[in-house]
C-alpha positions in Angstrom: 62.7 171.9 79.2 65.9 173.9 81.2 65.3 175.7 84.3 65.8 179.3 83.7 66.1 182.1 86.3 64.5 185.4 85.5 67.2 188.7 85.8 65.2 191.3 84.5 62.3 192.0 82.5 59.4 194.9 82.0 56.9 195.5 84.7 53.5 195.2 83.6 50.6 197.2 85.1 47.1 196.5 84.8 45.8 199.9 86.3 47.6 203.3 86.5 49.1 204.2 89.9 46.8 205.8 92.3 47.3 208.1 95.3 47.2 206.5 99.0 46.3 208.4 102.4 49.4 209.4 103.9 50.1 210.3 107.8 53.3 212.2 108.7 54.3 212.3 112.4 57.1 214.0 114.1 58.7 213.5 117.6 60.5 216.1 119.8 62.6 214.4 122.5 64.9 215.9 125.3 68.5 216.0 123.7 70.1 215.5 127.2 68.2 212.8 128.3 66.9 211.5 125.1 63.1 211.3 126.6 59.9 211.9 124.8 58.8 215.4 125.0 55.9 215.4 122.3 54.5 214.5 119.0 52.1 215.3 116.2 50.5 213.6 113.4 48.8 215.1 110.1 47.5 213.8 107.2 44.8 211.3 105.8 43.2 208.0 106.7 40.9 205.5 105.0 37.4 205.1 106.9 34.7 203.0 105.9 30.9 204.2 105.6 27.8 202.9 104.4 28.9 203.7 100.8 31.9 202.3 101.5 35.7 203.6 101.8 36.3 207.4 102.4 39.5 209.6 103.1 39.5 212.4 105.8 42.2 214.2 107.7 42.5 213.1 111.3 42.1 215.4 114.2 39.4 218.2 115.0 38.9 219.8 111.8 41.5 217.9 110.1 44.3 219.6 111.8 46.1 216.6 113.3 46.5 215.5 116.5 48.9 216.5 119.2 50.4 214.3 122.1 52.4 214.9 125.3 52.3 211.1 126.5 54.2 208.5 124.8 51.8 205.8 125.8 48.7 207.9 124.6 50.7 208.4 121.4 51.6 205.0 120.3 48.2 203.7 121.4 46.5 206.1 118.9 48.6 204.8 115.9 47.9 201.5 117.0 44.1 202.0 117.0 44.3 203.5 113.6 44.0 199.8 112.3 41.5 197.6 115.0 42.1 194.0 114.6 39.9 192.3 112.0 40.1 195.7 109.5 41.1 194.3 106.2 42.2 197.4 104.6 45.5 199.3 105.4 44.1 202.8 106.4 47.1 204.9 105.7 51.0 205.0 105.5 53.3 206.5 107.9 55.5 208.9 107.0 58.7 210.5 108.5 61.5 212.7 107.7 64.7 211.2 109.0 62.9 208.4 110.6 66.5 207.0 112.5 65.5 210.1 115.1 62.1 208.9 115.8 61.8 205.3 115.0 63.3 204.5 118.3 60.0 205.9 120.1 57.9 203.4 118.0 60.0 200.4 118.6 57.5 198.8 121.4 54.8 198.9 118.7 56.8 197.9 115.6 57.5 194.5 114.1 61.2 193.7 114.5 61.1 191.3 111.3 59.8 194.1 109.0 62.5 196.7 110.0 64.6 197.4 106.9 67.8 199.4 107.3 70.9 200.7 105.2 73.6 201.2 108.0 71.9 203.9 110.2 69.4 204.7 107.9 65.8 203.2 108.2 64.3 202.5 105.0 60.8 201.1 106.0 59.2 199.3 108.9 56.0 198.2 110.0 53.4 198.7 113.1 52.2 195.7 114.6 48.8 196.6 113.2 50.3 196.1 109.6 50.6 199.7 108.9 53.8 200.5 106.9 56.1 203.1 107.7 58.6 205.0 105.2 61.6 207.6 105.4 61.0 210.4 102.8 64.8 211.1 103.0 65.4 208.0 101.2 63.7 209.6 98.0 64.8 213.3 98.5 68.3 212.1 99.4 69.5 215.8 100.0 68.5 218.6 102.1 66.9 219.0 105.0 63.4 219.4 106.0 63.9 222.9 106.5 65.4 223.0 102.8 62.4 221.2 101.6 60.2 224.0 103.4 62.0 226.4 101.0 62.2 224.4 98.0 58.3 223.7 98.0 57.7 227.5 99.6 54.6 227.5 97.3 52.9 224.3 98.3 54.1 224.8 101.7 52.3 228.4 102.0 49.1 227.1 101.3 48.9 225.2 104.2 50.4 228.1 106.5 53.9 226.6 106.3 56.5 229.5 105.6 59.7 228.3 107.6 61.2 225.7 110.2 59.7 226.8 113.6 62.2 227.3 116.4 62.7 225.2 119.4 61.2 228.2 121.7 57.8 226.7 121.4 58.3 222.7 120.8 54.1 222.3 120.4 54.3 224.5 117.3 57.5 223.1 116.1 56.0 219.4 116.1 53.1 220.1 114.6 54.4 222.3 112.1 57.2 219.7 111.0 54.7 216.9 110.9 52.4 219.4 108.6 55.5 220.0 106.5 56.4 216.3 106.3 52.9 215.6 104.8 53.1 218.3 102.1 56.5 217.0 101.0 55.2 213.2 101.0 51.9 214.4 99.2 53.6 216.5 96.8 56.2 213.9 96.0 53.3 210.8 95.3 51.5 212.9 93.2 54.9 213.9 91.3 55.4 209.8 90.9 51.8 208.7 90.7 50.7 211.5 88.1 53.9 213.0 86.2 56.0 210.0 85.7 53.4 207.2 86.3 54.7 204.7 89.0 53.6 204.2 92.7 55.6 205.9 95.6 58.5 203.8 96.1 60.2 203.3 99.4 64.0 204.6 97.5 64.6 206.7 94.9 66.7 204.0 93.5 63.8 201.3 93.6 61.8 204.4 91.8 64.3 204.6 89.1 64.2 200.7 88.4 60.6 200.7 88.3 60.3 203.8 86.1 62.7 202.4 83.8 61.3 198.6 83.8 57.9 200.1 83.5 58.4 202.6 80.4 61.5 202.0 78.7 62.9 198.3 79.0 61.4 196.2 76.1 63.8 193.0 76.3 63.6 190.3 78.7 66.7 189.2 80.5 67.1 185.7 81.9 70.0 183.3 82.5 69.8 179.3 82.5 70.6 178.2 86.2 73.5 176.4 84.9 74.9 179.5 83.5 74.4 181.5 86.5 78.4 181.3 87.1 78.8 183.9 84.3 77.3 186.5 86.7 80.0 185.8 89.2 82.7 186.2 86.4 81.2 189.7 85.4 81.2 190.3 89.0 84.6 190.1 89.1 85.3 193.1 86.5 83.0 195.4 88.4 84.8 197.9 91.1 84.2 200.7 92.7 86.2 204.3 92.1 89.6 205.4 92.7 90.5 206.4 96.1 94.0 205.4 96.4 95.3 208.9 96.6 93.4 209.9 99.7 95.6 208.7 102.8 95.1 209.2 106.4 97.2 211.5 108.3 98.7 212.8 104.9 98.1 216.5 103.9 97.7 217.0 100.5 96.3 219.7 97.8 94.2 218.3 95.3 92.3 220.1 92.4 88.9 218.6 92.0 86.8 218.2 89.0 83.2 217.2 88.4 81.9 215.6 85.1 78.2 217.4 84.4 75.9 214.3 84.2 78.3 211.8 83.5 76.1 209.0 84.3 73.5 210.2 81.9 75.8 211.1 79.3 76.9 207.4 79.3 73.3 206.2 79.7 72.6 208.2 76.7 75.4 207.9 74.3 76.8 204.3 74.5 75.7 200.8 74.2 75.5 198.1 76.7 76.1 194.4 76.9 72.9 192.0 76.3 73.3 189.5 78.9 71.0 186.9 76.9 73.7 187.3 74.1 76.9 186.0 76.5 79.0 184.0 74.7 81.7 182.3 77.0 85.3 181.6 74.9 88.3 179.7 76.5 91.7 181.2 75.6 91.1 182.9 72.4 93.7 184.2 70.4 92.8 187.9 70.3 90.4 190.2 71.7 87.1 191.2 70.0 87.2 194.1 68.0 83.9 195.2 67.4 81.9 193.9 70.5 81.5 194.3 74.2 83.7 191.9 76.6 84.6 191.1 80.0 88.1 189.3 79.8 90.2 187.4 82.1 93.7 188.1 81.1 97.3 188.6 82.5 98.6 192.0 81.5 101.8 194.1 81.7 101.5 197.6 82.9 104.6 199.6 82.1 106.0 202.1 84.7 103.9 205.2 84.7 103.0 207.7 87.2 99.0 206.5 87.4 98.4 203.0 86.6 95.3 202.3 84.5 94.0 198.9 85.3 92.6 198.1 88.7 93.3 195.1 91.0 92.8 193.9 94.5 95.5 194.0 96.8 95.8 190.2 97.9 97.1 191.4 101.5 94.1 193.6 102.4 91.6 192.9 99.5 91.8 197.0 98.9 91.5 198.3 95.2 94.8 199.4 93.8 96.1 200.1 90.4 99.9 198.8 90.0 102.2 198.4 87.4 104.0 195.3 86.2 102.9 192.1 85.4 98.9 190.9 87.0 96.3 188.8 86.1 92.5 190.2 86.5 88.9 190.6 84.8 88.7 193.6 83.0 85.7 195.0 81.0 86.3 195.7 77.5 86.2 199.8 77.5 89.0 200.1 80.3 91.1 197.4 78.8 90.9 198.8 75.3 91.9 202.2 76.3 94.6 200.8 78.6 96.0 198.9 75.4 95.5 201.9 72.8 96.4 205.0 75.7 98.9 203.7 78.2 101.1 201.0 76.2 99.6 197.8 78.3 100.4 194.6 76.9 98.5 191.5 77.1 100.2 188.3 77.5 97.6 186.0 77.8 93.8 185.6 77.2 92.8 182.9 79.5 89.0 183.1 79.1 86.4 185.9 77.8 82.7 186.4 77.6 81.4 188.4 74.8 78.3 190.3 74.1 75.9 192.0 71.6 75.1 195.3 72.6 72.0 198.0 72.6 71.2 201.7 73.6 69.2 200.3 76.6 69.3 203.6 78.6 69.1 206.4 75.8 65.3 207.0 75.7 65.2 206.9 79.9 68.6 209.2 80.1 66.7 211.6 77.4 63.6 211.7 79.7 65.5 212.5 83.0 67.1 215.2 81.4 63.9 217.0 79.8 62.2 216.4 83.4 65.0 218.0 85.2 65.1 221.1 83.0 61.3 221.4 83.6 62.1 221.6 87.3 65.2 223.8 86.8 63.2 226.3 85.0 60.7 226.4 88.1 63.8 226.9 90.3 62.8 224.0 92.1 66.4 223.1 93.4 64.8 220.0 95.5 63.2 218.1 92.7 65.9 219.2 90.2 68.2 217.2 92.7 65.7 214.2 93.2 65.4 213.7 89.4 69.4 213.8 89.0 69.2 210.5 91.2 66.7 209.0 89.3 69.1 209.0 86.7 72.1 208.1 88.8 70.7 205.5 90.8 69.5 203.5 88.2 73.2 202.7 87.4 73.8 201.9 91.0 70.6 199.7 91.3 71.9 197.4 88.4 75.3 197.5 90.7 73.9 196.2 93.9 74.4 192.9 95.3 71.5 192.3 97.7 69.7 189.2 98.9 66.4 188.8 97.7 65.2 189.5 101.3 66.3 192.9 101.1 66.2 193.8 97.6 62.6 192.2 97.0 61.4 194.9 99.4 62.6 197.7 97.5 
């Protein structure tokens, strides 16, 4: 029996996702020196009783805790899970953790810090309590913006606006509470409305949602055929940016295609990777099937070139005219042939596929859910749900190591 590598499959869950305790924290520091000024926490933790595990809000009367000493603050966080405690009592949530995580470095595990550039995705305290940054879910908007987006929910807890810097105790307590309200709201949305657990990133949530509720196939590829993935990757490129050059002043007219990703996901069919069939030097291109082809083409002189390739000198994406060789997906190559007078001089090889409308139901669900929140005039959730649609595409396009991707 051949060794097979699983690529993607439907997610199976034995139990529905549940809500877990969240503990929000916020820290204020001196903008000139960077030194710690104060911190606040607000939210829930699990604790053990004679009848089993229960949940409570931290602090006197459940109003949270306030700290003016960094060591007392970090000791409090470590003491949340004493040595020998098996249960994880809570999950720490922050809004824009890149500002506050530095103050937690002495009590965190270096090997569990996951970042994307300067953005912190997740980390873990030395006692095992996980940390997540809500901005990886919201994607747009400041905490002040989200206080406005969720004004009805925020007002239930006495939050009406972002507090000023005049009183840092009031500000840090308010921000910690607002962060918890946001995190609690998002977890309720994920677990109760769309039926998935709270994920670290919006792309991770999109991929999980799709695989749990909408994906019905099982994509796999034999280990000896993994080279096909590299072949396919050669036809995957970014967007066009060659018109923008530093130091050159130009006038541009910008256009935006409304819901472009979702429209394509709803209306088009996509390749079934299980059906991938490699053909060496075919005489003609497939007419009615999707394909990726390694071809030599001639692009006539024109103002805007239609086919992309990489500049051999610097590796940047260019759209040249003349004769060159590259890997192209069938939609772009067919368009170039039919609309830009591009000629295919030689077909070196291709992979052709059967296809299915894999994303149609998912796209329709996202559109329906967006309309629901548009009607509620909730701009923040409208944007978040938009990213649930767009980032599903991005999630399939990523090329991360398992040590990174597996955590998301």
